[in-house]
MOPAC internal coordinates of N, CA, C and O (Angstrom, degrees):
PM7 1SCF
backbone

  N    0.0000 0     0.00 0     0.00 0    0    0    0
  C    1.4479 1     0.00 0     0.00 0    1    0    0
  C    1.5307 1   107.12 1     0.00 0    2    1    0
  O    1.2310 1   120.31 1   -41.25 1    3    2    1
  N    1.3011 1   117.01 1   138.75 1    3    2    1
  C    1.4596 1   121.94 1   178.06 1    5    3    2
  C    1.5281 1   110.91 1  -100.60 1    6    5    3
  O    1.2310 1   121.32 1   -35.06 1    7    6    5
  N    1.3230 1   115.09 1   144.94 1    7    6    5
  C    1.4576 1   123.90 1   176.02 1    9    7    6
  C    1.5284 1   106.81 1  -133.56 1   10    9    7
  O    1.2310 1   120.30 1   -20.54 1   11   10    9
  N    1.3228 1   117.03 1   159.46 1   11   10    9
  C    1.4731 1   120.53 1  -178.58 1   13   11   10
  C    1.5309 1   110.77 1  -134.25 1   14   13   11
  O    1.2310 1   121.60 1   -29.21 1   15   14   13
  N    1.3378 1   114.54 1   150.79 1   15   14   13
  C    1.4648 1   120.78 1   178.43 1   17   15   14
  C    1.5198 1   109.16 1  -149.04 1   18   17   15
  O    1.2310 1   120.49 1   -41.85 1   19   18   17
  N    1.3331 1   116.66 1   138.15 1   19   18   17
  C    1.4575 1   123.43 1   175.95 1   21   19   18
  C    1.5255 1   108.55 1   -95.13 1   22   21   19
  O    1.2310 1   120.13 1   -49.64 1   23   22   21
  N    1.3320 1   117.36 1   130.36 1   23   22   21
  C    1.4637 1   122.29 1   177.58 1   25   23   22
  C    1.5324 1   108.19 1   -83.46 1   26   25   23
  O    1.2310 1   121.07 1   -66.33 1   27   26   25
  N    1.3306 1   115.55 1   113.67 1   27   26   25
  C    1.4659 1   123.77 1  -175.91 1   29   27   26
  C    1.5278 1   110.95 1  -104.25 1   30   29   27
  O    1.2310 1   119.89 1   -12.76 1   31   30   29
  N    1.3324 1   117.82 1   167.24 1   31   30   29
  C    1.4718 1   120.49 1  -179.14 1   33   31   30
  C    1.5282 1   114.01 1   -54.51 1   34   33   31
  O    1.2310 1   119.71 1   144.84 1   35   34   33
  N    1.3214 1   118.15 1   -35.16 1   35   34   33
  C    1.4685 1   120.19 1  -178.81 1   37   35   34
  C    1.5350 1   112.75 1   -70.81 1   38   37   35
  O    1.2310 1   119.82 1   170.22 1   39   38   37
  N    1.3230 1   117.94 1    -9.78 1   39   38   37
  C    1.4709 1   122.64 1   178.41 1   41   39   38
  C    1.5294 1   112.78 1   -93.87 1   42   41   39
  O    1.2310 1   120.39 1   177.65 1   43   42   41
  N    1.3307 1   116.86 1    -2.35 1   43   42   41
  C    1.4659 1   121.76 1  -171.77 1   45   43   42
  C    1.5317 1   111.09 1   -90.66 1   46   45   43
  O    1.2310 1   120.99 1   -40.42 1   47   46   45
  N    1.3448 1   115.71 1   139.58 1   47   46   45
  C    1.4687 1   120.62 1   178.30 1   49   47   46
  C    1.5300 1   111.23 1   -87.75 1   50   49   47
  O    1.2310 1   120.82 1     4.17 1   51   50   49
  N    1.3133 1   116.04 1  -175.83 1   51   50   49
  C    1.4641 1   121.61 1  -176.92 1   53   51   50
  C    1.5278 1   113.33 1   -70.83 1   54   53   51
  O    1.2310 1   119.94 1   171.51 1   55   54   53
  N    1.3302 1   117.73 1    -8.49 1   55   54   53
  C    1.4665 1   121.44 1   175.34 1   57   55   54
  C    1.5308 1   112.42 1   -96.66 1   58   57   55
  O    1.2310 1   120.54 1   175.99 1   59   58   57
  N    1.3246 1   116.58 1    -4.01 1   59   58   57
  C    1.4532 1   120.67 1   177.11 1   61   59   58
  C    1.5209 1   115.16 1    93.68 1   62   61   59
  O    1.2310 1   120.68 1  -165.96 1   63   62   61
  N    1.3392 1   116.30 1    14.04 1   63   62   61
  C    1.4599 1   120.24 1  -179.83 1   65   63   62
  C    1.5208 1   109.57 1  -129.24 1   66   65   63
  O    1.2310 1   120.66 1    -8.84 1   67   66   65
  N    1.3276 1   116.34 1   171.16 1   67   66   65
  C    1.4639 1   121.83 1  -177.87 1   69   67   66
  C    1.5268 1   110.91 1   -56.41 1   70   69   67
  O    1.2310 1   120.70 1   -50.17 1   71   70   69
  N    1.3237 1   116.27 1   129.83 1   71   70   69
  C    1.4569 1   122.75 1   173.67 1   73   71   70
  C    1.5230 1   108.03 1   -71.75 1   74   73   71
  O    1.2310 1   120.39 1   -53.50 1   75   74   73
  N    1.3336 1   116.87 1   126.50 1   75   74   73
  C    1.4642 1   121.84 1  -174.61 1   77   75   74
  C    1.5129 1   114.72 1   -58.16 1   78   77   75
  O    1.2310 1   120.13 1   150.33 1   79   78   77
  N    1.3304 1   117.37 1   -29.67 1   79   78   77
  C    1.4615 1   120.34 1   179.72 1   81   79   78
  C    1.5176 1   112.85 1   -61.83 1   82   81   79
  O    1.2310 1   120.44 1   144.07 1   83   82   81
  N    1.3309 1   116.77 1   -35.93 1   83   82   81
  C    1.4690 1   119.12 1   176.89 1   85   83   82
  C    1.5257 1   110.11 1   -65.99 1   86   85   83
  O    1.2310 1   120.79 1   138.50 1   87   86   85
  N    1.3078 1   116.10 1   -41.50 1   87   86   85
  C    1.4609 1   119.92 1  -179.73 1   89   87   86
  C    1.5267 1   110.42 1   -61.12 1   90   89   87
  O    1.2310 1   120.12 1   136.46 1   91   90   89
  N    1.3202 1   117.37 1   -43.54 1   91   90   89
  C    1.4678 1   120.51 1   178.46 1   93   91   90
  C    1.5261 1   111.50 1   -63.99 1   94   93   91
  O    1.2310 1   120.36 1   141.79 1   95   94   93
  N    1.3323 1   116.93 1   -38.21 1   95   94   93
  C    1.4702 1   120.86 1   176.92 1   97   95   94
  C    1.5286 1   110.54 1   -62.03 1   98   97   95
  O    1.2310 1   120.63 1   134.24 1   99   98   97
  N    1.3349 1   116.41 1   -45.76 1   99   98   97
  C    1.4657 1   119.95 1  -179.07 1  101   99   98
  C    1.5197 1   111.10 1   -65.08 1  102  101   99
  O    1.2310 1   120.30 1   140.85 1  103  102  101
  N    1.3260 1   117.04 1   -39.15 1  103  102  101
  C    1.4683 1   121.24 1   177.92 1  105  103  102
  C    1.5281 1   109.28 1   -58.38 1  106  105  103
  O    1.2310 1   120.68 1   130.56 1  107  106  105
  N    1.3200 1   116.31 1   -49.44 1  107  106  105
  C    1.4635 1   121.07 1  -179.12 1  109  107  106
  C    1.5248 1   110.76 1   -60.25 1  110  109  107
  O    1.2310 1   120.60 1   134.40 1  111  110  109
  N    1.3157 1   116.45 1   -45.60 1  111  110  109
  C    1.4694 1   120.80 1  -178.82 1  113  111  110
  C    1.5264 1   112.06 1   -64.42 1  114  113  111
  O    1.2310 1   120.04 1   130.87 1  115  114  113
  N    1.3348 1   117.53 1   -49.13 1  115  114  113
  C    1.4574 1   120.31 1  -176.10 1  117  115  114
  C    1.5285 1   112.12 1   -69.07 1  118  117  115
  O    1.2310 1   120.19 1   142.63 1  119  118  117
  N    1.3213 1   117.24 1   -37.37 1  119  118  117
  C    1.4639 1   119.77 1   177.05 1  121  119  118
  C    1.5313 1   110.00 1   -67.51 1  122  121  119
  O    1.2310 1   120.33 1   140.55 1  123  122  121
  N    1.3398 1   116.98 1   -39.45 1  123  122  121
  C    1.4654 1   120.06 1   177.71 1  125  123  122
  C    1.5280 1   110.66 1   -62.33 1  126  125  123
  O    1.2310 1   120.33 1   136.41 1  127  126  125
  N    1.3268 1   116.97 1   -43.59 1  127  126  125
  C    1.4692 1   120.43 1   178.42 1  129  127  126
  C    1.5288 1   109.98 1   -59.09 1  130  129  127
  O    1.2310 1   120.31 1   135.76 1  131  130  129
  N    1.3168 1   117.01 1   -44.24 1  131  130  129
  C    1.4555 1   120.91 1   179.46 1  133  131  130
  C    1.5238 1   110.66 1   -61.46 1  134  133  131
  O    1.2310 1   120.15 1   134.66 1  135  134  133
  N    1.3346 1   117.32 1   -45.34 1  135  134  133
  C    1.4646 1   120.98 1   179.08 1  137  135  134
  C    1.5271 1   110.96 1   -62.52 1  138  137  135
  O    1.2310 1   120.17 1   138.76 1  139  138  137
  N    1.3314 1   117.28 1   -41.24 1  139  138  137
  C    1.4632 1   121.01 1  -179.90 1  141  139  138
  C    1.5252 1   111.77 1   -64.17 1  142  141  139
  O    1.2310 1   120.44 1   145.36 1  143  142  141
  N    1.3339 1   116.76 1   -34.64 1  143  142  141
  C    1.4624 1   120.67 1   177.29 1  145  143  142
  C    1.5286 1   110.14 1   -74.00 1  146  145  143
  O    1.2310 1   120.52 1   140.14 1  147  146  145
  N    1.3225 1   116.61 1   -39.86 1  147  146  145
  C    1.4618 1   121.13 1  -179.33 1  149  147  146
  C    1.5302 1   113.10 1   -69.81 1  150  149  147
  O    1.2310 1   120.44 1   148.53 1  151  150  149
  N    1.3351 1   116.77 1   -31.47 1  151  150  149
  C    1.4675 1   121.82 1  -176.44 1  153  151  150
  C    1.5216 1   109.75 1  -130.48 1  154  153  151
  O    1.2310 1   120.14 1  -104.99 1  155  154  153
  N    1.3381 1   117.33 1    75.01 1  155  154  153
  C    1.4647 1   120.46 1  -177.14 1  157  155  154
  C    1.5336 1   111.53 1   -58.32 1  158  157  155
  O    1.2310 1   121.20 1   -40.25 1  159  158  157
  N    1.3140 1   115.30 1   139.75 1  159  158  157
  C    1.4588 1   120.96 1   176.99 1  161  159  158
  C    1.5131 1   114.11 1    89.16 1  162  161  159
  O    1.2310 1   119.27 1   171.63 1  163  162  161
  N    1.3238 1   118.99 1    -8.37 1  163  162  161
  C    1.4663 1   121.05 1   178.12 1  165  163  162
  C    1.5221 1   110.17 1   -82.10 1  166  165  163
  O    1.2310 1   121.37 1   -27.43 1  167  166  165
  N    1.3308 1   114.99 1   152.57 1  167  166  165
  C    1.4713 1   123.09 1   177.05 1  169  167  166
  C    1.5173 1   106.96 1  -111.70 1  170  169  167
  O    1.2310 1   120.70 1   -85.36 1  171  170  169
  N    1.3109 1   116.27 1    94.64 1  171  170  169
  C    1.4632 1   120.81 1  -174.33 1  173  171  170
  C    1.5265 1   112.58 1   -90.21 1  174  173  171
  O    1.2310 1   121.67 1   -39.04 1  175  174  173
  N    1.3309 1   114.42 1   140.96 1  175  174  173
  C    1.4511 1   122.07 1   168.89 1  177  175  174
  C    1.5325 1   107.15 1  -124.75 1  178  177  175
  O    1.2310 1   121.02 1   -33.76 1  179  178  177
  N    1.3187 1   115.65 1   146.24 1  179  178  177
  C    1.4597 1   121.23 1   178.24 1  181  179  178
  C    1.5235 1   108.61 1   -78.72 1  182  181  179
  O    1.2310 1   120.69 1   -50.62 1  183  182  181
  N    1.3435 1   116.29 1   129.38 1  183  182  181
  C    1.4634 1   119.70 1   178.49 1  185  183  182
  C    1.5240 1   113.04 1  -116.14 1  186  185  183
  O    1.2310 1   119.78 1   160.42 1  187  186  185
  N    1.3406 1   118.03 1   -19.58 1  187  186  185
  C    1.4675 1   118.50 1  -178.85 1  189  187  186
  C    1.5137 1   111.53 1  -161.82 1  190  189  187
  O    1.2310 1   121.86 1   -33.19 1  191  190  189
  N    1.3251 1   114.04 1   146.81 1  191  190  189
  C    1.4623 1   123.13 1   164.14 1  193  191  190
  C    1.5108 1   104.16 1  -126.95 1  194  193  191
  O    1.2310 1   120.43 1   -48.43 1  195  194  193
  N    1.3186 1   116.79 1   131.57 1  195  194  193
  C    1.4633 1   117.75 1   179.42 1  197  195  194
  C    1.5157 1   110.31 1  -133.67 1  198  197  195
  O    1.2310 1   121.63 1   -18.47 1  199  198  197
  N    1.3022 1   114.48 1   161.53 1  199  198  197
  C    1.4585 1   121.20 1  -179.19 1  201  199  198
  C    1.5264 1   111.02 1    53.67 1  202  201  199
  O    1.2310 1   120.37 1  -135.79 1  203  202  201
  N    1.3300 1   116.90 1    44.21 1  203  202  201
  C    1.4590 1   121.24 1   178.53 1  205  203  202
  C    1.5286 1   107.98 1   -69.82 1  206  205  203
  O    1.2310 1   120.80 1   -60.17 1  207  206  205
  N    1.3333 1   116.07 1   119.83 1  207  206  205
  C    1.4526 1   120.56 1  -176.88 1  209  207  206
  C    1.5233 1   110.66 1  -130.70 1  210  209  207
  O    1.2310 1   121.29 1   -70.45 1  211  210  209
  N    1.3438 1   115.15 1   109.55 1  211  210  209
  C    1.4560 1   121.18 1   172.23 1  213  211  210
  C    1.5280 1   105.34 1   -86.93 1  214  213  211
  O    1.2310 1   119.97 1   -80.46 1  215  214  213
  N    1.3060 1   117.66 1    99.54 1  215  214  213
  C    1.4674 1   120.95 1  -172.17 1  217  215  214
  C    1.5217 1   114.38 1   -84.24 1  218  217  215
  O    1.2310 1   120.29 1   147.14 1  219  218  217
  N    1.3223 1   117.04 1   -32.86 1  219  218  217
  C    1.4678 1   121.71 1  -179.66 1  221  219  218
  C    1.5224 1   108.52 1  -143.98 1  222  221  219
  O    1.2310 1   121.31 1   -27.41 1  223  222  221
  N    1.3197 1   115.10 1   152.59 1  223  222  221
  C    1.4571 1   117.81 1   175.27 1  225  223  222
  C    1.5323 1   108.15 1   -72.45 1  226  225  223
  O    1.2310 1   121.41 1   -27.26 1  227  226  225
  N    1.3191 1   114.91 1   152.74 1  227  226  225
  C    1.4646 1   121.18 1  -175.06 1  229  227  226
  C    1.5173 1   108.18 1  -119.57 1  230  229  227
  O    1.2310 1   120.93 1   -54.07 1  231  230  229
  N    1.3235 1   115.83 1   125.93 1  231  230  229
  C    1.4585 1   122.56 1  -172.37 1  233  231  230
  C    1.5294 1   112.81 1   -90.18 1  234  233  231
  O    1.2310 1   121.77 1   -21.37 1  235  234  233
  N    1.3248 1   114.21 1   158.63 1  235  234  233
  C    1.4576 1   123.24 1   171.79 1  237  235  234
  C    1.5253 1   109.01 1   -55.75 1  238  237  235
  O    1.2310 1   120.33 1   -43.17 1  239  238  237
  N    1.3194 1   116.97 1   136.83 1  239  238  237
  C    1.4572 1   121.79 1   177.52 1  241  239  238
  C    1.5167 1   114.24 1    89.14 1  242  241  239
  O    1.2310 1   120.31 1   174.59 1  243  242  241
  N    1.3367 1   117.01 1    -5.41 1  243  242  241
  C    1.4678 1   119.12 1   178.66 1  245  243  242
  C    1.5214 1   109.03 1   -70.58 1  246  245  243
  O    1.2310 1   120.83 1   -39.07 1  247  246  245
  N    1.3131 1   116.01 1   140.93 1  247  246  245
  C    1.4537 1   122.22 1   170.10 1  249  247  246
  C    1.5243 1   105.52 1  -101.74 1  250  249  247
  O    1.2310 1   120.87 1   -61.78 1  251  250  249
  N    1.3134 1   115.95 1   118.22 1  251  250  249
  C    1.4546 1   120.69 1  -177.75 1  253  251  250
  C    1.5142 1   110.32 1   -96.45 1  254  253  251
  O    1.2310 1   121.59 1   -42.58 1  255  254  253
  N    1.3278 1   114.56 1   137.42 1  255  254  253
  C    1.4651 1   120.61 1   171.26 1  257  255  254
  C    1.5211 1   106.81 1  -108.12 1  258  257  255
  O    1.2310 1   120.87 1   -57.72 1  259  258  257
  N    1.3228 1   115.93 1   122.28 1  259  258  257
  C    1.4517 1   122.23 1   178.58 1  261  259  258
  C    1.5237 1   108.31 1  -101.34 1  262  261  259
  O    1.2310 1   120.47 1   -64.24 1  263  262  261
  N    1.3142 1   116.71 1   115.76 1  263  262  261
  C    1.4650 1   122.14 1   176.50 1  265  263  262
  C    1.5279 1   107.16 1   -96.16 1  266  265  263
  O    1.2310 1   120.45 1   -62.07 1  267  266  265
  N    1.3321 1   116.75 1   117.93 1  267  266  265
  C    1.4598 1   122.56 1  -176.69 1  269  267  266
  C    1.5265 1   107.76 1  -115.78 1  270  269  267
  O    1.2310 1   120.84 1   -63.26 1  271  270  269
  N    1.3371 1   116.00 1   116.74 1  271  270  269
  C    1.4707 1   121.48 1  -175.84 1  273  271  270
  C    1.5216 1   110.44 1  -127.88 1  274  273  271
  O    1.2310 1   120.92 1   -47.03 1  275  274  273
  N    1.3323 1   115.85 1   132.97 1  275  274  273
  C    1.4630 1   121.18 1   178.41 1  277  275  274
  C    1.5205 1   109.35 1   -68.16 1  278  277  275
  O    1.2310 1   120.92 1   -48.20 1  279  278  277
  N    1.3377 1   115.85 1   131.80 1  279  278  277
  C    1.4663 1   121.02 1   179.59 1  281  279  278
  C    1.5135 1   111.57 1  -105.24 1  282  281  279
  O    1.2310 1   120.27 1   124.25 1  283  282  281
  N    1.3363 1   117.09 1   -55.75 1  283  282  281
  C    1.4584 1   120.46 1  -177.48 1  285  283  282
  C    1.5219 1   109.83 1  -138.88 1  286  285  283
  O    1.2310 1   121.96 1   -22.73 1  287  286  285
  N    1.3237 1   113.86 1   157.27 1  287  286  285
  C    1.4615 1   120.50 1   177.90 1  289  287  286
  C    1.5171 1   107.85 1  -138.70 1  290  289  287
  O    1.2310 1   120.98 1   -45.57 1  291  290  289
  N    1.3166 1   115.73 1   134.43 1  291  290  289
  C    1.4565 1   121.75 1   173.17 1  293  291  290
  C    1.5149 1   109.49 1  -112.36 1  294  293  291
  O    1.2310 1   120.88 1    21.17 1  295  294  293
  N    1.3186 1   115.92 1  -158.83 1  295  294  293
  C    1.4581 1   120.29 1  -179.22 1  297  295  294
  C    1.5299 1   111.48 1   -73.73 1  298  297  295
  O    1.2310 1   120.45 1   141.57 1  299  298  297
  N    1.3476 1   116.74 1   -38.43 1  299  298  297
  C    1.4653 1   120.75 1  -177.33 1  301  299  298
  C    1.5255 1   113.28 1  -121.41 1  302  301  299
  O    1.2310 1   120.09 1   171.28 1  303  302  301
  N    1.3342 1   117.44 1    -8.72 1  303  302  301
  C    1.4635 1   120.97 1  -173.38 1  305  303  302
  C    1.5185 1   112.09 1  -128.35 1  306  305  303
  O    1.2310 1   121.83 1   -22.83 1  307  306  305
  N    1.3345 1   114.10 1   157.17 1  307  306  305
  C    1.4612 1   121.24 1   176.40 1  309  307  306
  C    1.5246 1   107.88 1  -140.76 1  310  309  307
  O    1.2310 1   121.05 1   -37.91 1  311  310  309
  N    1.3363 1   115.59 1   142.09 1  311  310  309
  C    1.4571 1   121.50 1  -179.53 1  313  311  310
  C    1.5196 1   109.27 1  -117.88 1  314  313  311
  O    1.2310 1   121.42 1   -41.05 1  315  314  313
  N    1.3371 1   114.90 1   138.95 1  315  314  313
  C    1.4634 1   121.98 1   177.76 1  317  315  314
  C    1.5287 1   109.68 1  -122.87 1  318  317  315
  O    1.2310 1   121.00 1   -33.36 1  319  318  317
  N    1.3147 1   115.69 1   146.64 1  319  318  317
  C    1.4694 1   122.35 1   171.06 1  321  319  318
  C    1.5184 1   106.04 1   -99.27 1  322  321  319
  O    1.2310 1   120.50 1   -48.48 1  323  322  321
  N    1.3350 1   116.65 1   131.52 1  323  322  321
  C    1.4629 1   122.09 1  -179.25 1  325  323  322
  C    1.5289 1   108.09 1  -122.24 1  326  325  323
  O    1.2310 1   121.25 1   -52.22 1  327  326  325
  N    1.3186 1   115.22 1   127.78 1  327  326  325
  C    1.4649 1   121.65 1   175.89 1  329  327  326
  C    1.5233 1   108.36 1  -125.74 1  330  329  327
  O    1.2310 1   121.03 1   -39.23 1  331  330  329
  N    1.3402 1   115.63 1   140.77 1  331  330  329
  C    1.4661 1   121.30 1   176.94 1  333  331  330
  C    1.5164 1   108.80 1  -111.47 1  334  333  331
  O    1.2310 1   121.13 1   -47.82 1  335  334  333
  N    1.3264 1   115.44 1   132.18 1  335  334  333
  C    1.4612 1   123.27 1   178.37 1  337  335  334
  C    1.5233 1   108.17 1  -124.89 1  338  337  335
  O    1.2310 1   120.26 1   -32.64 1  339  338  337
  N    1.3296 1   117.11 1   147.36 1  339  338  337
  C    1.4551 1   121.52 1   176.67 1  341  339  338
  C    1.5175 1   110.99 1   -88.58 1  342  341  339
  O    1.2310 1   120.73 1   -31.90 1  343  342  341
  N    1.3247 1   116.22 1   148.10 1  343  342  341
  C    1.4642 1   121.37 1   179.39 1  345  343  342
  C    1.5230 1   113.58 1  -116.07 1  346  345  343
  O    1.2310 1   119.78 1   164.56 1  347  346  345
  N    1.3439 1   118.02 1   -15.44 1  347  346  345
  C    1.4631 1   120.52 1  -174.71 1  349  347  346
  C    1.5365 1   111.40 1  -120.17 1  350  349  347
  O    1.2310 1   120.55 1   117.13 1  351  350  349
  N    1.3178 1   116.55 1   -62.87 1  351  350  349
  C    1.4668 1   121.18 1  -177.39 1  353  351  350
  C    1.5208 1   110.35 1   -75.12 1  354  353  351
  O    1.2310 1   120.25 1   139.23 1  355  354  353
  N    1.3361 1   117.12 1   -40.77 1  355  354  353
  C    1.4675 1   123.99 1  -178.98 1  357  355  354
  C    1.5331 1   107.26 1  -123.42 1  358  357  355
  O    1.2310 1   119.89 1  -107.09 1  359  358  357
  N    1.3649 1   117.81 1    72.91 1  359  358  357
  C    1.4635 1   121.00 1  -167.96 1  361  359  358
  C    1.5373 1   116.23 1   -79.08 1  362  361  359
  O    1.2310 1   118.89 1  -177.02 1  363  362  361
  N    1.3147 1   119.72 1     2.98 1  363  362  361
  C    1.4618 1   121.19 1   179.79 1  365  363  362
  C    1.5239 1   109.59 1   -74.05 1  366  365  363
  O    1.2310 1   119.14 1   -66.43 1  367  366  365
  N    1.3433 1   119.24 1   113.57 1  367  366  365
  C    1.4711 1   120.81 1  -176.60 1  369  367  366
  C    1.5247 1   113.26 1   -64.87 1  370  369  367
  O    1.2310 1   119.79 1   163.53 1  371  370  369
  N    1.3187 1   118.00 1   -16.47 1  371  370  369
  C    1.4669 1   120.68 1   178.80 1  373  371  370
  C    1.5290 1   111.82 1   -79.85 1  374  373  371
  O    1.2310 1   120.14 1   163.61 1  375  374  373
  N    1.3308 1   117.34 1   -16.39 1  375  374  373
  C    1.4648 1   121.17 1  -177.99 1  377  375  374
  C    1.5254 1   109.49 1   -85.51 1  378  377  375
  O    1.2310 1   120.92 1   -59.47 1  379  378  377
  N    1.3320 1   115.84 1   120.53 1  379  378  377
  C    1.4591 1   122.16 1   176.79 1  381  379  378
  C    1.5206 1   107.64 1   -96.67 1  382  381  379
  O    1.2310 1   120.51 1   -60.78 1  383  382  381
  N    1.3287 1   116.63 1   119.22 1  383  382  381
  C    1.4552 1   121.40 1  -179.37 1  385  383  382
  C    1.5243 1   111.63 1   -83.41 1  386  385  383
  O    1.2310 1   120.48 1   150.15 1  387  386  385
  N    1.3167 1   116.69 1   -29.85 1  387  386  385
  C    1.4581 1   122.53 1  -176.73 1  389  387  386
  C    1.5122 1   108.19 1  -157.40 1  390  389  387
  O    1.2310 1   120.77 1   -33.13 1  391  390  389
  N    1.3417 1   116.13 1   146.87 1  391  390  389
  C    1.4592 1   118.82 1   170.60 1  393  391  390
  C    1.5175 1   110.91 1  -155.39 1  394  393  391
  O    1.2310 1   121.93 1   -24.88 1  395  394  393
  N    1.3198 1   113.91 1   155.12 1  395  394  393
  C    1.4564 1   122.27 1   178.53 1  397  395  394
  C    1.5254 1   109.04 1  -163.18 1  398  397  395
  O    1.2310 1   121.16 1   -10.14 1  399  398  397
  N    1.3128 1   115.39 1   169.86 1  399  398  397
  C    1.4654 1   122.36 1   168.35 1  401  399  398
  C    1.5159 1   106.68 1  -114.92 1  402  401  399
  O    1.2310 1   120.91 1   -38.50 1  403  402  401
  N    1.3213 1   115.86 1   141.50 1  403  402  401
  C    1.4620 1   120.94 1  -179.00 1  405  403  402
  C    1.5222 1   108.79 1  -131.92 1  406  405  403
  O    1.2310 1   121.12 1   -42.67 1  407  406  405
  N    1.3238 1   115.46 1   137.33 1  407  406  405
  C    1.4668 1   121.34 1  -177.45 1  409  407  406
  C    1.5164 1   109.98 1  -117.03 1  410  409  407
  O    1.2310 1   121.32 1   -45.44 1  411  410  409
  N    1.3246 1   115.07 1   134.56 1  411  410  409
  C    1.4625 1   122.92 1   176.00 1  413  411  410
  C    1.5259 1   108.91 1  -117.24 1  414  413  411
  O    1.2310 1   121.12 1   -33.04 1  415  414  413
  N    1.3271 1   115.47 1   146.96 1  415  414  413
  C    1.4551 1   121.82 1   173.12 1  417  415  414
  C    1.5194 1   107.83 1  -118.31 1  418  417  415
  O    1.2310 1   120.95 1   -42.62 1  419  418  417
  N    1.3145 1   115.79 1   137.38 1  419  418  417
  C    1.4598 1   121.62 1   174.94 1  421  419  418
  C    1.5277 1   107.97 1   -81.14 1  422  421  419
  O    1.2310 1   120.59 1   -48.36 1  423  422  421
  N    1.3345 1   116.48 1   131.64 1  423  422  421
  C    1.4644 1   120.88 1   179.68 1  425  423  422
  C    1.5239 1   110.62 1  -125.54 1  426  425  423
  O    1.2310 1   121.65 1   -25.07 1  427  426  425
  N    1.3309 1   114.45 1   154.93 1  427  426  425
  C    1.4580 1   119.37 1   175.48 1  429  427  426
  C    1.5235 1   109.42 1   -86.07 1  430  429  427
  O    1.2310 1   120.39 1     5.25 1  431  430  429
  N    1.3307 1   116.86 1  -174.75 1  431  430  429
  C    1.4667 1   121.62 1  -176.25 1  433  431  430
  C    1.5239 1   112.37 1   -63.43 1  434  433  431
  O    1.2310 1   119.95 1   158.81 1  435  434  433
  N    1.3324 1   117.70 1   -21.19 1  435  434  433
  C    1.4605 1   121.85 1   179.13 1  437  435  434
  C    1.5296 1   112.58 1   -95.46 1  438  437  435
  O    1.2310 1   120.41 1  -176.20 1  439  438  437
  N    1.3332 1   116.81 1     3.80 1  439  438  437
  C    1.4577 1   120.60 1   178.23 1  441  439  438
  C    1.5135 1   115.13 1    84.56 1  442  441  439
  O    1.2310 1   120.14 1  -169.75 1  443  442  441
  N    1.3407 1   117.35 1    10.25 1  443  442  441
  C    1.4632 1   121.04 1   177.83 1  445  443  442
  C    1.5168 1   109.93 1   -90.21 1  446  445  443
  O    1.2310 1   120.92 1   -32.06 1  447  446  445
  N    1.3314 1   115.84 1   147.94 1  447  446  445
  C    1.4591 1   120.17 1   178.22 1  449  447  446
  C    1.5171 1   110.09 1   -55.70 1  450  449  447
  O    1.2310 1   121.12 1   -39.18 1  451  450  449
  N    1.3414 1   115.47 1   140.82 1  451  450  449
  C    1.4591 1   121.95 1  -179.41 1  453  451  450
  C    1.5305 1   108.19 1  -136.12 1  454  453  451
  O    1.2310 1   120.45 1   -29.34 1  455  454  453
  N    1.3350 1   116.74 1   150.66 1  455  454  453
  C    1.4680 1   119.45 1   179.08 1  457  455  454
  C    1.5306 1   110.96 1   -60.80 1  458  457  455
  O    1.2310 1   121.26 1   -33.24 1  459  458  457
  N    1.3294 1   115.20 1   146.76 1  459  458  457
  C    1.4527 1   120.69 1   176.97 1  461  459  458
  C    1.5219 1   110.48 1   -69.29 1  462  461  459
  O    1.2310 1   121.02 1   -32.98 1  463  462  461
  N    1.3180 1   115.66 1   147.02 1  463  462  461
  C    1.4576 1   120.86 1   170.10 1  465  463  462
  C    1.5241 1   107.61 1   -71.07 1  466  465  463
  O    1.2310 1   119.93 1   -16.92 1  467  466  465
  N    1.3304 1   117.74 1   163.08 1  467  466  465
  C    1.4739 1   118.73 1   177.13 1  469  467  466
  C    1.5234 1   111.12 1   -57.89 1  470  469  467
  O    1.2310 1   120.97 1   -38.46 1  471  470  469
  N    1.3199 1   115.76 1   141.54 1  471  470  469
  C    1.4673 1   122.30 1   178.18 1  473  471  470
  C    1.5070 1   109.09 1   -70.62 1  474  473  471
  O    1.2310 1   120.80 1   -43.20 1  475  474  473
  N    1.3325 1   116.08 1   136.80 1  475  474  473
  C    1.4546 1   121.37 1   173.12 1  477  475  474
  C    1.5197 1   107.52 1  -124.72 1  478  477  475
  O    1.2310 1   120.31 1    -9.19 1  479  478  477
  N    1.2839 1   117.00 1   170.81 1  479  478  477
  C    1.4527 1   119.42 1   173.78 1  481  479  478
  C    1.5131 1   109.98 1   -92.62 1  482  481  479
  O    1.2310 1   120.20 1  -178.99 1  483  482  481
  N    1.3259 1   117.21 1     1.01 1  483  482  481
  C    1.4565 1   121.20 1   176.24 1  485  483  482
  C    1.5272 1   112.60 1    56.06 1  486  485  483
  O    1.2310 1   120.67 1  -147.64 1  487  486  485
  N    1.3397 1   116.33 1    32.36 1  487  486  485
  C    1.4475 1   120.02 1  -178.00 1  489  487  486
  C    1.5116 1   112.90 1    79.51 1  490  489  487
  O    1.2310 1   120.57 1  -174.54 1  491  490  489
  N    1.3501 1   116.51 1     5.46 1  491  490  489
  C    1.4674 1   120.26 1  -179.42 1  493  491  490
  C    1.5196 1   109.19 1   -92.91 1  494  493  491
  O    1.2310 1   120.60 1   -31.58 1  495  494  493
  N    1.3182 1   116.46 1   148.42 1  495  494  493
  C    1.4708 1   119.60 1   176.93 1  497  495  494
  C    1.5120 1   111.32 1   -68.61 1  498  497  495
  O    1.2310 1   120.10 1   180.00 1  499  498  497

């Protein structure tokens, strides 16, 4: 599933580029949205981000496209690969500005691991 975000002045660090913390926040949010659509009714919590790679600096005014793809699924957890591509300042779709893998675990109301609901395409092709 693809998501988009505009890099605004409030997202810029003291060097004039995107502050990495915002990027990590967006990754978590967009991957969670994808998981929630893929597994309706699950209560996901983030348990890991690995192989976090800031490959290029990201400029003010960039429109980022976040490609979120399911990689693996277990009994209670699912992992997604997230890549960010630029659409305006760095418009080459082959250039990956950022990537990571993020893992979510489904939990019950008491915070204990719970089996995943059946995977759906959430109306996506």
